[in-house]
KEKE-3310 file (N, C-alpha, C; in steps of 0.2 Angstrom, whole numbers, plus 5000, padded with zeros to 4 digits):
npx = (5005:5004:5005:4999:5001:4987:4990:4999:5005:5019:5028:5026:5024:5026:5015:5020:5027:5018:5010:5019:5023:5012:5007:5009:5024:5022:5012:5000:4987:4989:4984:4977:4985:4977:4962:4959:4951:4939:4938:4929:4923:4924:4914:4903:4902:4900:4890:4890:4903:4915:4920:4933:4938:4932:4939:4953:4952:4949:4959:4971:4974:4978:4990:4999:5012:5019:5015:5016:5005:5003:5007:4998:4986:4988:4989:4975:4967:4972:4969:4954:4944:4932:4915:4907:4892:4876:4860:4842:4832:4818:4813:4822:4839:4853:4870:4881:4895:4902:4907:4921:4935:4935:4923:4919:4919:4932:4940:4941:4951:4962:4967:4970:4980:4990:4995:5001:5009:5019:5024:5028:5039:5049:5065:5068:5077:5076:5065:5047:5034:5018:5008:4991:4975:4960:4942:4935:4932:4942:4955:4953:4952:4964:4974:4971:4974:4988:4993:5006:5014:5032:5043:5035:5027:5013:5005:4991:4980:4966:4950:4948:4935:4926:4924:4916:4917:4920:4926:4937:4944:4947:4956:4966:4969:4978:4992:5009:5016:5007:5001:4992:4985:4976:4967:4965:4953:4944:4941:4945:4956:4965:4968:4974:4984:4993:4994:5003:5014:5018:5024:5035:5051:5060:5055:5055:5065:5070:5061:5054:5040:5023:5005:4989:4975:4962:4968:4978:4981:4982:4974:4961:4960:4957:4944:4936:4932:4921:4910:4910:4908:4895:4888:4886:4876:4865:4856:4861:4864:4859:4869:4868:4880:4886:4895:4911:4924:4925:4932:4926:4915:4924:4931:4919:4915:4927:4925:4913:4920:4929:4919:4910:4894:4884:4872:4871:4875:4873:4878:4879:4877:4879:4875:4887:4889:4897:4899:4886:4881:4890:4887:4874:4877:4888:4898:4912:4915:4924:4921:4917:4920:4906:4899:4892:4880:4883:4897:4910:4908:4910:4916:4922:4930:4933:4946:4947:4939:4948:4954:4941:4938:4948:4945:4932:4921:4910:4899:4898:4900:4887:4878:4880:4881:4870:4866:4863:4859:4857:4849:4853:4841:4832:4841:4840:4826:4825:4833:4825:4812:4816:4821:4810:4804:4811:4827:4843:4851:4867:4871:4878:4875:4861:4860:4863:4852:4841:4844:4840:4827:4823:4825:4817:4805:4806:4804:4815:4820:4813:4799:4796:4803:4808:4813:4823:4835:4840:4855:4859:4874:4882:4891:4895:4895:4880:4882:4893:4889:4883:4878:4872:4861:4855:4849:4839:4831:4835:4843:4858:4868:4885:4897:4908:4922:4921:4917:4928:4937:4931:4937:4949:4960:4960:4975:4981:4988:4985:4986:4987:4979:4990:5002:5016:5015:5011:5023:5034:5028:5033:5046)
npy = (4995:5010:5028:5044:5062:5073:5082:5079:5064:5060:5056:5044:5035:5025:5018:5020:5031:5041:5042:5046:5059:5065:5077:5080:5085:5095:5101:5094:5082:5065:5051:5034:5026:5015:5010:4998:4982:4974:4956:4944:4934:4939:4950:4944:4939:4948:4951:4943:4944:4949:4966:4968:4959:4963:4975:4971:4964:4974:4985:4979:4978:4991:4993:4983:4982:4989:4986:4971:4956:4950:4959:4970:4965:4964:4977:4982:4974:4980:4995:4995:4990:4992:4994:4997:4998:4997:5004:5003:5016:5028:5023:5023:5018:5019:5023:5021:5028:5032:5026:5025:5031:5045:5049:5050:5049:5051:5043:5031:5033:5040:5032:5021:5026:5032:5020:5015:5023:5023:5011:5011:5020:5013:5012:5024:5039:5053:5064:5066:5078:5080:5090:5097:5102:5106:5106:5102:5088:5081:5085:5080:5067:5064:5068:5060:5048:5049:5051:5051:5043:5038:5048:5055:5071:5081:5095:5105:5114:5125:5133:5148:5149:5143:5130:5117:5117:5106:5098:5107:5104:5092:5092:5101:5097:5087:5088:5084:5076:5082:5097:5114:5125:5139:5148:5164:5164:5154:5138:5135:5144:5138:5127:5131:5137:5125:5120:5128:5128:5115:5117:5126:5129:5132:5126:5113:5109:5110:5103:5086:5085:5079:5075:5074:5075:5075:5077:5068:5053:5041:5043:5041:5028:5019:5024:5018:5007:5005:5009:4999:4988:4991:4990:4977:4974:4982:4980:4987:5001:5018:5031:5043:5057:5067:5082:5090:5094:5084:5073:5061:5057:5055:5044:5035:5034:5028:5015:5012:5012:5001:4990:4988:4984:4997:5008:5023:5039:5053:5070:5078:5094:5109:5126:5129:5126:5121:5110:5103:5114:5114:5100:5103:5113:5111:5119:5123:5133:5139:5145:5157:5151:5150:5151:5139:5127:5115:5113:5107:5105:5116:5122:5130:5128:5114:5102:5090:5089:5089:5077:5070:5076:5071:5058:5056:5063:5077:5073:5059:5060:5065:5055:5046:5054:5063:5080:5090:5103:5110:5120:5129:5131:5121:5110:5111:5109:5096:5088:5089:5082:5069:5066:5065:5054:5044:5043:5051:5064:5071:5088:5087:5074:5077:5084:5077:5067:5076:5081:5069:5069:5081:5079:5068:5074:5083:5074:5068:5056:5040:5036:5024:5012:4999:5002:5013:5014:5023:5026:5035:5043:5043:5054:5059:5057:5063:5069:5076:5089:5095:5107:5114:5105:5106:5118:5115:5109:5096:5082:5074:5061:5060:5049:5038:5042:5054:5060:5060:5068:5080:5084:5090:5104:5116:5120:5131:5141:5156:5162:5173:5172:5171:5166:5169:5170:5157:5151:5156:5152:5137:5138)
npz = (5000:4994:4998:4993:4991:4991:4982:4972:4963:4963:4972:4981:4997:5011:5024:5037:5035:5030:5042:5052:5047:5044:5036:5019:5011:5002:5006:5005:5008:5013:5004:5000:4986:4979:4985:4996:4995:5005:5011:5003:5010:5022:5022:5020:5033:5043:5051:5061:5067:5079:5085:5087:5078:5065:5064:5064:5051:5043:5045:5042:5027:5026:5033:5031:5027:5036:5049:5057:5057:5070:5079:5076:5080:5094:5096:5093:5102:5114:5111:5109:5120:5122:5114:5098:5098:5088:5092:5095:5095:5098:5086:5077:5071:5080:5079:5092:5097:5108:5118:5123:5132:5133:5129:5116:5098:5093:5100:5094:5083:5089:5100:5093:5084:5093:5098:5086:5082:5092:5090:5077:5079:5087:5094:5090:5093:5093:5099:5096:5092:5092:5084:5084:5079:5086:5086:5097:5102:5097:5103:5116:5115:5107:5119:5129:5122:5120:5131:5143:5134:5130:5124:5115:5114:5114:5107:5109:5100:5102:5099:5108:5121:5113:5116:5125:5144:5149:5139:5137:5150:5147:5137:5141:5155:5158:5159:5160:5147:5138:5131:5130:5119:5119:5106:5100:5091:5079:5074:5062:5061:5069:5064:5052:5057:5062:5050:5043:5052:5048:5036:5039:5038:5048:5058:5054:5054:5068:5075:5076:5069:5069:5066:5075:5071:5059:5048:5047:5040:5047:5058:5051:5046:5057:5060:5049:5052:5061:5053:5044:5053:5058:5046:5045:5055:5052:5039:5024:5027:5029:5032:5042:5046:5058:5054:5053:5051:5042:5042:5048:5039:5027:5031:5032:5018:5014:5019:5011:4999:5001:5000:5010:5014:5012:5010:5007:5012:5023:5024:5037:5043:5054:5054:5047:5033:5022:5013:5012:5003:4992:4987:4983:4973:4966:4966:4976:4990:5002:5018:5032:5048:5059:5076:5085:5094:5091:5093:5089:5076:5070:5057:5043:5032:5029:5031:5025:5013:5002:5002:4999:4987:4980:4977:4972:4959:4957:4952:4955:4969:4973:4970:4981:4994:5002:5006:5020:5031:5049:5060:5075:5083:5078:5082:5096:5097:5092:5102:5113:5108:5105:5116:5124:5120:5124:5123:5124:5115:5110:5105:5093:5087:5088:5076:5066:5067:5065:5052:5045:5046:5040:5028:5025:5025:5015:5006:5000:5006:5008:5019:5022:5032:5028:5016:5017:5028:5041:5050:5064:5067:5081:5090:5102:5120:5128:5140:5139:5135:5146:5150:5139:5138:5151:5150:5143:5151:5154:5163:5164:5169:5172:5165:5172:5168:5163:5174:5182:5172:5175:5187:5184:5183:5171:5161:5151:5137:5131:5115:5101:5084:5075:5066:5070:5083:5087:5083:5091:5103:5102:5099)
capx = (5000:5007:5000:5001:4999:4981:4993:5004:5007:5026:5032:5023:5027:5023:5010:5023:5030:5012:5007:5022:5023:5005:5006:5014:5030:5019:5006:4993:4984:4990:4978:4980:4985:4971:4958:4959:4945:4936:4938:4921:4920:4923:4908:4897:4902:4900:4884:4893:4910:4916:4922:4940:4939:4932:4945:4959:4951:4948:4965:4977:4975:4981:4996:5002:5019:5024:5014:5015:4998:5003:5008:4992:4981:4989:4987:4969:4965:4974:4964:4947:4941:4925:4913:4902:4885:4870:4854:4836:4830:4814:4810:4828:4845:4860:4879:4884:4903:4904:4908:4928:4937:4934:4916:4919:4921:4939:4944:4943:4957:4966:4969:4975:4986:4995:4999:5004:5016:5023:5028:5032:5044:5054:5071:5070:5080:5073:5057:5042:5030:5012:5004:4984:4970:4953:4936:4932:4933:4949:4960:4953:4954:4972:4978:4971:4977:4994:4996:5013:5019:5037:5046:5030:5024:5007:5002:4984:4976:4958:4948:4947:4928:4921:4923:4914:4921:4922:4930:4943:4947:4950:4962:4971:4970:4982:4998:5014:5018:5002:5001:4986:4987:4969:4968:4960:4949:4940:4944:4948:4961:4969:4969:4978:4991:4995:4997:5009:5019:5021:5027:5039:5057:5064:5051:5055:5073:5071:5056:5051:5033:5017:4999:4985:4969:4961:4973:4984:4978:4982:4968:4955:4959:4953:4936:4933:4930:4915:4905:4910:4905:4888:4885:4884:4871:4859:4856:4862:4862:4860:4872:4868:4885:4887:4901:4913:4931:4923:4936:4922:4912:4928:4931:4912:4917:4932:4922:4910:4924:4931:4915:4905:4886:4882:4867:4873:4877:4870:4882:4874:4881:4876:4875:4893:4886:4901:4898:4879:4881:4894:4884:4868:4878:4895:4904:4915:4917:4926:4916:4920:4915:4900:4899:4884:4877:4887:4904:4914:4907:4910:4922:4919:4935:4936:4951:4945:4936:4954:4953:4935:4938:4954:4942:4925:4918:4905:4893:4899:4898:4880:4875:4882:4880:4865:4868:4858:4862:4853:4850:4854:4835:4831:4845:4836:4819:4827:4836:4818:4808:4820:4822:4802:4803:4817:4833:4845:4857:4870:4869:4880:4871:4855:4860:4862:4844:4836:4845:4836:4820:4822:4826:4812:4799:4807:4803:4821:4821:4807:4796:4796:4809:4811:4817:4828:4838:4845:4858:4862:4881:4881:4897:4897:4889:4877:4884:4898:4886:4878:4876:4866:4856:4851:4845:4833:4827:4837:4848:4862:4873:4892:4900:4914:4928:4921:4917:4936:4940:4929:4940:4954:4960:4962:4980:4982:4991:4981:4989:4984:4978:4995:5008:5022:5014:5012:5030:5037:5028:5036:5053)
capy = (5000:5017:5034:5049:5068:5075:5087:5076:5057:5058:5054:5039:5035:5021:5020:5023:5038:5046:5043:5050:5065:5069:5081:5079:5091:5101:5103:5090:5076:5058:5047:5029:5025:5011:5008:4990:4978:4969:4949:4943:4930:4945:4954:4939:4936:4955:4950:4937:4946:4953:4972:4967:4955:4967:4979:4968:4962:4980:4989:4976:4980:4998:4995:4977:4982:4991:4982:4963:4954:4949:4967:4973:4961:4966:4985:4982:4973:4986:5001:4994:4988:4996:4992:5002:4996:5000:5002:5006:5023:5032:5022:5023:5016:5024:5020:5024:5030:5037:5022:5025:5035:5052:5047:5053:5045:5052:5038:5025:5036:5042:5026:5016:5031:5032:5013:5013:5028:5020:5005:5013:5024:5009:5012:5031:5043:5059:5065:5067:5082:5081:5096:5096:5108:5104:5110:5101:5080:5077:5086:5077:5060:5064:5069:5055:5042:5049:5054:5047:5040:5040:5050:5059:5076:5084:5102:5105:5120:5125:5141:5150:5150:5139:5123:5116:5117:5098:5098:5110:5101:5085:5093:5105:5096:5082:5089:5077:5078:5086:5105:5117:5133:5142:5152:5168:5163:5149:5131:5135:5147:5134:5122:5135:5137:5119:5118:5133:5125:5110:5119:5130:5125:5132:5121:5106:5107:5109:5097:5080:5085:5075:5078:5068:5076:5070:5077:5062:5046:5035:5044:5040:5021:5014:5025:5014:5000:5006:5008:4991:4984:4993:4988:4969:4974:4985:4979:4992:5007:5025:5033:5051:5058:5074:5082:5097:5094:5079:5066:5055:5056:5052:5036:5031:5033:5023:5009:5011:5009:4994:4985:4986:4984:5002:5011:5030:5044:5060:5074:5083:5099:5114:5132:5129:5122:5122:5104:5103:5118:5110:5095:5106:5117:5108:5125:5123:5139:5140:5150:5158:5147:5152:5146:5135:5123:5109:5117:5102:5105:5123:5121:5132:5125:5107:5099:5083:5090:5087:5070:5067:5078:5067:5051:5057:5069:5080:5069:5053:5061:5066:5050:5043:5058:5068:5086:5093:5108:5111:5126:5128:5130:5115:5105:5110:5104:5088:5085:5088:5078:5064:5065:5064:5048:5040:5043:5057:5065:5077:5093:5085:5068:5078:5087:5070:5065:5081:5080:5063:5071:5086:5075:5065:5080:5085:5069:5065:5049:5037:5036:5016:5009:4994:5005:5017:5012:5027:5025:5040:5041:5047:5056:5061:5056:5069:5072:5081:5095:5096:5114:5114:5100:5108:5124:5113:5105:5089:5081:5068:5058:5059:5042:5039:5045:5062:5063:5061:5074:5087:5086:5092:5111:5117:5124:5133:5147:5160:5165:5176:5168:5173:5160:5171:5169:5150:5149:5159:5147:5132:5139)
capz = (5001:4995:5000:4989:4992:4986:4976:4968:4964:4960:4977:4986:5004:5015:5029:5041:5033:5030:5048:5056:5046:5044:5030:5014:5010:4997:5010:5003:5013:5011:5002:4997:4978:4978:4991:4996:4997:5010:5007:5002:5017:5028:5021:5021:5039:5046:5057:5067:5069:5085:5083:5086:5072:5060:5065:5060:5044:5038:5045:5039:5021:5025:5036:5031:5024:5042:5055:5057:5060:5077:5082:5075:5084:5101:5096:5093:5109:5119:5109:5111:5127:5122:5107:5095:5097:5086:5096:5091:5098:5095:5079:5072:5074:5082:5081:5098:5096:5115:5124:5125:5138:5132:5128:5109:5092:5091:5103:5090:5080:5093:5103:5087:5082:5098:5098:5080:5082:5097:5087:5072:5082:5091:5092:5087:5099:5093:5101:5092:5095:5089:5084:5082:5080:5088:5087:5103:5105:5095:5107:5123:5114:5107:5124:5132:5119:5120:5139:5146:5129:5131:5117:5111:5116:5111:5109:5106:5098:5101:5099:5115:5122:5108:5116:5132:5150:5151:5132:5139:5154:5144:5132:5145:5162:5160:5160:5159:5140:5134:5132:5126:5117:5117:5100:5099:5084:5076:5073:5055:5063:5074:5057:5047:5060:5061:5043:5043:5056:5045:5031:5041:5038:5054:5064:5053:5056:5075:5078:5072:5069:5066:5067:5076:5069:5053:5041:5046:5037:5051:5061:5048:5045:5061:5059:5044:5056:5063:5048:5041:5058:5058:5040:5047:5060:5049:5031:5018:5031:5026:5038:5044:5048:5059:5050:5053:5046:5037:5043:5049:5033:5023:5034:5029:5010:5012:5020:5006:4993:5002:4999:5015:5011:5014:5004:5006:5018:5023:5026:5041:5047:5057:5048:5043:5027:5015:5009:5009:4997:4987:4985:4979:4967:4963:4968:4983:4992:5009:5022:5039:5052:5064:5082:5086:5099:5090:5092:5086:5069:5067:5052:5037:5027:5030:5028:5021:5006:4999:5001:4996:4979:4975:4974:4968:4956:4961:4950:4959:4976:4975:4970:4986:4999:5003:5011:5025:5036:5053:5064:5082:5086:5076:5086:5102:5097:5091:5107:5116:5105:5105:5124:5126:5116:5129:5121:5124:5110:5110:5099:5086:5085:5085:5069:5061:5068:5062:5045:5042:5046:5035:5021:5024:5025:5008:5000:4996:5009:5009:5026:5023:5035:5024:5010:5019:5036:5043:5055:5066:5068:5088:5090:5108:5125:5129:5146:5137:5134:5151:5150:5134:5140:5157:5147:5140:5156:5155:5167:5161:5173:5169:5165:5177:5164:5162:5182:5184:5169:5177:5193:5183:5181:5164:5162:5144:5136:5125:5109:5095:5079:5070:5065:5074:5091:5088:5082:5097:5108:5101:5100)
cpx = (5005:5002:5003:4998:4992:4985:4996:5005:5014:5029:5027:5027:5023:5017:5013:5025:5023:5010:5012:5025:5017:5003:5012:5018:5026:5012:5000:4992:4985:4983:4981:4979:4979:4967:4957:4951:4944:4936:4930:4918:4920:4915:4903:4897:4900:4895:4886:4899:4910:4920:4930:4942:4938:4937:4952:4958:4951:4955:4971:4979:4980:4988:5001:5009:5023:5021:5012:5008:4998:5002:5001:4986:4982:4987:4979:4966:4966:4969:4957:4944:4933:4922:4909:4896:4879:4864:4849:4834:4824:4812:4816:4834:4850:4866:4881:4892:4906:4907:4916:4929:4936:4926:4915:4921:4928:4942:4946:4950:4961:4970:4974:4981:4991:4999:5004:5011:5021:5027:5031:5040:5050:5061:5073:5072:5077:5067:5052:5037:5025:5009:4998:4980:4964:4947:4932:4934:4939:4954:4960:4955:4962:4975:4977:4975:4985:4998:5001:5016:5025:5040:5041:5027:5019:5006:4996:4982:4970:4956:4945:4940:4924:4921:4919:4918:4924:4928:4938:4948:4950:4957:4968:4971:4974:4989:5002:5016:5012:5002:4995:4988:4979:4971:4963:4957:4945:4944:4948:4956:4967:4972:4974:4985:4995:4998:5003:5015:5022:5026:5033:5046:5061:5061:5053:5062:5074:5066:5054:5043:5028:5010:4993:4978:4968:4964:4978:4979:4978:4976:4961:4955:4956:4946:4934:4929:4922:4909:4905:4907:4898:4885:4883:4878:4864:4861:4856:4859:4863:4863:4872:4874:4887:4894:4905:4919:4930:4928:4930:4918:4918:4930:4925:4913:4922:4929:4917:4914:4927:4926:4910:4898:4884:4878:4871:4874:4873:4876:4879:4878:4876:4876:4882:4891:4890:4899:4892:4878:4885:4890:4877:4870:4884:4899:4906:4918:4918:4922:4919:4915:4911:4900:4892:4885:4883:4895:4909:4914:4907:4916:4919:4924:4937:4941:4950:4942:4941:4954:4947:4935:4943:4951:4936:4925:4912:4899:4893:4898:4890:4876:4875:4880:4875:4868:4862:4860:4855:4854:4851:4846:4832:4834:4841:4830:4820:4829:4829:4814:4810:4820:4815:4801:4809:4823:4837:4850:4860:4869:4871:4876:4863:4855:4860:4855:4841:4838:4841:4829:4818:4821:4820:4805:4801:4805:4809:4822:4814:4805:4795:4802:4812:4814:4823:4829:4842:4848:4861:4869:4882:4889:4901:4892:4887:4879:4889:4895:4880:4875:4870:4859:4852:4847:4838:4828:4829:4844:4851:4867:4879:4895:4906:4920:4927:4920:4924:4939:4938:4932:4946:4954:4964:4968:4982:4985:4987:4986:4984:4984:4983:5000:5014:5021:5014:5020:5034:5035:5032:5043:5055)
cpy = (5006:5023:5039:5056:5070:5080:5085:5069:5055:5056:5049:5037:5028:5023:5023:5030:5043:5047:5048:5057:5069:5073:5080:5086:5097:5102:5099:5085:5070:5055:5040:5028:5021:5009:5001:4988:4973:4961:4947:4938:4935:4948:4950:4936:4941:4953:4946:4939:4950:4960:4971:4964:4959:4972:4977:4967:4969:4985:4986:4978:4987:4998:4989:4977:4985:4989:4975:4961:4954:4955:4970:4971:4964:4974:4985:4980:4977:4993:5001:4989:4989:4993:4999:5000:5000:4998:5005:5011:5026:5031:5022:5019:5021:5021:5024:5024:5033:5032:5021:5030:5042:5053:5052:5048:5045:5046:5032:5027:5036:5037:5021:5019:5031:5026:5011:5018:5026:5015:5006:5017:5020:5010:5019:5035:5050:5060:5067:5072:5082:5087:5096:5101:5103:5108:5108:5094:5079:5078:5082:5069:5059:5064:5063:5049:5042:5052:5048:5042:5042:5042:5054:5064:5079:5090:5103:5112:5119:5132:5142:5152:5147:5132:5123:5116:5109:5097:5100:5107:5093:5087:5097:5104:5090:5083:5085:5080:5080:5093:5108:5123:5135:5148:5157:5169:5157:5144:5132:5140:5142:5129:5125:5135:5131:5119:5122:5131:5119:5111:5126:5127:5127:5127:5114:5105:5106:5105:5092:5080:5080:5078:5072:5069:5073:5073:5072:5055:5041:5037:5041:5032:5018:5017:5021:5009:5001:5006:5002:4987:4985:4990:4980:4968:4978:4983:4986:4999:5013:5029:5041:5053:5066:5076:5089:5097:5088:5073:5060:5052:5052:5045:5032:5029:5029:5016:5007:5008:5003:4989:4984:4988:4990:5006:5018:5032:5051:5065:5079:5087:5105:5120:5133:5124:5121:5115:5102:5109:5116:5104:5098:5109:5115:5114:5124:5130:5140:5146:5151:5155:5152:5148:5144:5130:5117:5110:5112:5103:5112:5125:5124:5130:5118:5104:5094:5083:5088:5080:5067:5070:5073:5060:5051:5064:5071:5076:5063:5054:5061:5061:5045:5046:5064:5074:5088:5098:5110:5117:5125:5128:5123:5109:5105:5107:5097:5085:5084:5083:5071:5061:5063:5056:5042:5039:5051:5058:5072:5080:5091:5079:5071:5081:5082:5066:5069:5081:5075:5065:5076:5083:5071:5070:5083:5080:5065:5058:5047:5037:5028:5014:5003:4996:5008:5016:5016:5026:5032:5039:5046:5048:5057:5058:5064:5072:5076:5088:5096:5102:5115:5111:5103:5115:5122:5108:5098:5088:5074:5066:5058:5052:5044:5042:5051:5064:5065:5067:5079:5089:5090:5100:5112:5122:5125:5140:5151:5163:5168:5171:5170:5168:5163:5169:5161:5147:5151:5154:5140:5133:5142)
cpz = (5000:4995:4995:4992:4987:4982:4971:4968:4963:4966:4983:4992:5007:5021:5034:5041:5033:5037:5052:5053:5045:5038:5026:5013:5005:5000:5008:5009:5010:5009:5000:4989:4975:4984:4991:4998:5001:5007:5008:5008:5023:5027:5023:5029:5045:5053:5063:5070:5075:5082:5082:5080:5065:5059:5061:5053:5040:5038:5042:5033:5021:5028:5035:5030:5031:5049:5054:5059:5067:5081:5082:5079:5091:5101:5097:5100:5114:5116:5111:5116:5127:5115:5104:5094:5092:5090:5092:5097:5095:5088:5074:5075:5075:5082:5085:5097:5102:5121:5126:5131:5139:5129:5120:5104:5092:5095:5099:5086:5084:5097:5099:5086:5087:5098:5092:5080:5088:5094:5081:5074:5086:5088:5090:5094:5099:5095:5096:5095:5090:5091:5081:5084:5082:5088:5092:5105:5103:5100:5114:5121:5112:5113:5128:5129:5119:5126:5141:5140:5129:5124:5113:5116:5112:5113:5105:5105:5097:5102:5105:5115:5117:5109:5123:5138:5151:5145:5135:5145:5152:5141:5138:5153:5163:5163:5156:5152:5136:5137:5128:5125:5116:5113:5101:5093:5082:5075:5066:5055:5066:5067:5053:5050:5060:5054:5041:5046:5052:5040:5033:5042:5044:5060:5062:5055:5064:5079:5074:5073:5066:5068:5070:5075:5062:5046:5041:5045:5042:5057:5059:5047:5050:5062:5054:5047:5057:5059:5044:5046:5058:5052:5039:5052:5057:5042:5026:5022:5026:5032:5038:5049:5051:5056:5052:5049:5041:5036:5044:5044:5028:5025:5031:5022:5009:5014:5014:5000:4995:5000:5004:5011:5014:5008:5003:5013:5016:5027:5030:5045:5050:5052:5044:5037:5020:5010:5006:5002:4990:4983:4980:4972:4963:4962:4975:4984:5000:5012:5029:5044:5057:5071:5083:5093:5098:5088:5088:5078:5066:5063:5046:5031:5028:5027:5023:5015:5001:4997:4997:4988:4976:4973:4972:4965:4959:4958:4953:4966:4977:4974:4978:4993:4998:5008:5014:5030:5042:5058:5072:5085:5084:5080:5093:5102:5096:5097:5112:5114:5106:5112:5127:5124:5120:5127:5121:5119:5112:5105:5093:5083:5084:5078:5064:5061:5064:5054:5042:5042:5042:5028:5019:5022:5017:5003:4997:5000:5009:5017:5027:5026:5032:5018:5013:5027:5037:5050:5058:5069:5075:5089:5097:5113:5126:5135:5144:5136:5139:5151:5145:5136:5147:5155:5144:5145:5157:5158:5165:5166:5170:5169:5171:5174:5164:5170:5183:5180:5172:5184:5191:5183:5175:5164:5154:5144:5130:5121:5104:5088:5073:5072:5070:5081:5091:5088:5089:5103:5108:5101:5106)
residu = (MET:LYS:TYR:TYR:SER:THR:LYS:SER:LYS:ASN:ASN:PRO:VAL:SER:PHE:ALA:LYS:ALA:ALA:LEU:THR:GLY:LEU:ALA:PRO:ASP:GLY:GLY:LEU:TYR:ILE:PRO:GLY:ASP:ILE:PRO:LYS:LEU:ASP:SER:THR:VAL:ILE:SER:SER:LEU:ALA:ASP:MET:LYS:TYR:ILE:ASP:VAL:ALA:PHE:GLU:THR:ILE:LYS:HIS:TRP:VAL:LYS:GLU:ASP:ILE:PRO:SER:GLY:VAL:LEU:GLU:GLU:MET:LEU:ILE:SER:SER:TYR:PRO:PHE:ASP:ALA:PRO:VAL:VAL:GLU:ALA:ALA:GLY:ARG:TYR:VAL:LEU:GLU:LEU:PHE:HIS:GLY:PRO:THR:ALA:ALA:PHE:LYS:ASP:PHE:GLY:ALA:ARG:PHE:MET:ALA:ARG:ALA:PHE:SER:TYR:LEU:ARG:ARG:GLY:GLU:ASP:LYS:PRO:LEU:THR:ILE:LEU:THR:ALA:THR:SER:GLY:ASP:THR:GLY:GLY:ALA:VAL:ALA:ASP:GLY:PHE:PHE:GLY:ILE:GLU:GLY:ILE:SER:VAL:ILE:VAL:LEU:TYR:PRO:LYS:GLY:ARG:ILE:SER:PRO:LEU:GLN:GLU:LYS:GLN:ILE:ALA:GLY:LEU:GLY:ASN:ASN:ILE:SER:ALA:LEU:ALA:VAL:GLU:GLY:SER:PHE:ASP:ASP:CYS:GLN:ARG:LEU:VAL:LYS:GLN:ALA:PHE:GLN:ASP:GLN:ASP:LEU:GLN:LYS:LYS:PHE:ASN:LEU:ALA:SER:ALA:ASN:SER:ILE:ASN:VAL:SER:ARG:LEU:ILE:PRO:GLN:ILE:VAL:TYR:TYR:VAL:ALA:ALA:SER:GLY:ARG:VAL:HIS:LYS:PRO:LEU:PHE:SER:VAL:PRO:SER:GLY:ASN:PHE:GLY:ASN:LEU:THR:ALA:GLY:LEU:TYR:ALA:PHE:LYS:MET:GLY:ALA:PRO:ILE:HIS:ARG:PHE:ILE:ALA:ALA:THR:ASN:ILE:ASN:LYS:THR:ILE:PRO:ASP:TYR:LEU:GLU:THR:GLY:SER:TYR:LEU:GLU:GLN:LEU:SER:LYS:ALA:THR:LEU:SER:ASN:ALA:MET:ASP:VAL:GLY:ALA:PRO:SER:ASN:PHE:GLU:ARG:ILE:ASN:ALA:HIS:PHE:SER:TRP:GLU:GLU:LEU:LYS:GLU:ILE:VAL:LEU:GLY:MET:TYR:VAL:SER:ASP:GLU:GLU:THR:ARG:GLN:THR:ILE:LYS:GLU:VAL:PHE:SER:ASN:GLY:TYR:CYS:LEU:ASP:PRO:HIS:SER:ALA:VAL:GLY:TRP:GLN:ALA:VAL:THR:LYS:LEU:LYS:HIS:LYS:GLY:VAL:LEU:SER:ASN:GLU:LYS:SER:ILE:GLU:LYS:PRO:VAL:ILE:VAL:SER:THR:ALA:HIS:PRO:ALA:LYS:PHE:GLY:GLU:THR:LEU:GLU:GLU:LEU:GLY:ILE:GLN:VAL:ALA:LEU:PRO:ALA:SER:LEU:GLU:LYS:ALA:MET:GLN:ARG:THR:ALA:GLN:SER:LYS:THR:ILE:LYS:ALA:GLU:PHE:ALA:ASP:LEU:LYS:ALA:GLU:LEU:CYS)
# end
């Protein structure tokens, strides 16, 4: 398996190189030269397979030249002491991706990535610095996944005042090898600063830099697994994916390309609707991000559009992906309505739920469950957004892992959204 930059196919690299550098030297994102196919026996057995086994059969194709099978098996057992269950709720299916230690779907990518990095760097003397931007949940998952790993330090950039208090404590409350910078700007500003750092020659000479958000292909690969696994539990699902930087949807599209029995997808966004607009018009126009209740999705210039655009034309993509955006008021109403029917959604998952409802009202989706089988991709535990839910009169108990995180004290440094400020902090 070789990986290429989205900007050029002239310099193929191994999985190890793509993972440990994160961004290609020309500023592009790494993509596979050929998307591997799942074995037919695996596809026919998905309904009866354990999550760990699906993970092995999915990921092995992407890493086989760099991670031996026995090592991969050990990594997966260590990474996933939790599952990704599909449950029925209020007449729909929900793929729950919040059973990991930070109660968000980012645990699936970050925990595997941390173990892969540790293995791929065995015998390496020069420390590795991971520089990553987050709109909310990525930072906490990366901090938890890499906490205490020898030879690796992590610096997380997040938009000041635009993440929840719990998310901030998860990111900036660990200390040790984890540092946090609160940027006076948006997630797009944080992401821009990280990309500039990777292209700065001074920093390249001084540091061994890597990234751990979804610009790194090693974060996306393990996220493919839960789509493959869920497609064995619900026949030909339609996944409604709450989307911000579009790494999660890109992983789903890779699962589709690998041959998983998936019907299609919904790109569900808040009012930061760059991709729904693209799907409707064929014109991609970056937008300034706007703050919303579903803060982890406040992205106006999603990085992973580069990957999607490299694999699909607009005509191909609109056959597989439907676009829909949801307002904050619609998000609030959805949370209340679904809660009254016995299930609690966080604001991001509520966007995915409401996108299905709006597409049904428009007549784009069938109301016959036997024809369309929507699966809401639930990306975070509702307790992570307790303040929002309390405003709606809903109380949610914190899982034990989040209770522990709430006891931490966030310790971050504030910087302006200027590359000179970031460089000064790093140097």
